N, C-alpha and C positions, 0 to 999 in steps of 0.2 A: 758306612761302607763306601770307600772310594774305589771306583772301578774304571772311570773314564780316563783314558790316557791324556797327558798334557798335550799331546800333538793333536788330538781330536778336539780338545778344549780350544786350542789355538785356532783351528780351522772355524769352529763355531763363533769364537770371538770376532774374527775378521767379518764373518757373515752377519752376525748380530749387530755389530756396530754399524755396518753398512745399511741394514734393514731399518735400524732405529733412526739413522740420519735421514734416510729416504721416506719414513713413515709419514711425515706430515704431508708431503706432496703425493704419495700414493694414496692417502685417504683424504685429501683435501683439508687437512686441519690447518689453523691459522698459526704460523709460526710466531706471531707477535702475542699469542695467548698460551696459557700454560698447557693446554692439551697438545699444541705443536712444538713448543719450546722444551718441554721436559724430555720427550724422546730424542729430540735433536741434540740437546746438551749431553744427555746420558750417552747417546751414540758416539759423539765426538769425544768425549772423555774416555769411553771403552776403546776406541781406537787408539787413543794416545797411550793408555795404560797398556794395551796389548802391544804396541809398538816397542815398549820398554820392558816387557815381561821376559823373565827367564824360563821360557819354554821353546820348543823347537821351531815355533813360528815367530818368535820375537826377533826384532831386528837389533835392537841394543838392549841386550839381556841384563838388566840391573835390578828390576823389581823381582823379589822371590815369589814364587807362586803362591805361597800361603798369603802374601800380601795382596796379590792380584785377586784371589778368591774372597777375600774380605770386601775388596771393592765391589766385586760382582754381586756379593750378597747384599750389600748396602744399597747399591744400585738397583738391583732386582726389586728389593722391598720398597724402596721410593717409587720406583715405576709402577708397581702394582698398587700402591696406596695412593698414588698421585691424583686419581680422579676425585677422591673424597677430600684429600688433603687441601687440594686447590680448587675445589668446587666446580669441576666439569663433568661430574658423573651423569648429569641430566643429558649431557650432549654426546659423550663417548667415554667407554670405560673398557670394553672387551679387549682391544688390542694391547692396552697398557697393562692390564692384569695378566693377560696371557703371556706376553713376552717377559713381564716382570717375574712371573712364576717360573718360567723357563730359566731365566738368568739365576734366580735363587737357587733353584734345585741344582743347576750345574755347579754352583759354588760348593755344595756339599756332597757331590759324587765324583768329582775330579780328583785325581792324584795329586799329591803335594810336591812331587819331584819329577822333572822331565827325564825321560829315558836316556838322553844323551848327557854329557858332562862338559859340553863346550862352552856353556854360558857362565855368566857372573856368579850367581849364589850356587849353581850346581857344582861349578869348578871348585869352589872354595870349601864345599861341604865334605 
């Protein structure tokens, strides 16, 4: 059931990307270790993908929303599983799992098409 408008998802994308980039410093995580590097990398990648996504808050609207949501789902799953995949669950895991689950759920409840049609794939559809 997809009920979250792409505009709301876009706002959440910019916020989540920023939070993930800042997370290592907010929590005192070492960015040279997986527990800090993974949220930083996923956050930066998320901001780039959001910049290019065809939704109301995308700047260069070239990535279809469906593709963006696949990236979100994969990134959320990786973030949530990362404490065990990369062996740092004994040091920290709650923020990775919580934010990963939020990202994963968002991928499955967000609408597939933006409300406006000014962008790349929406204009062609």
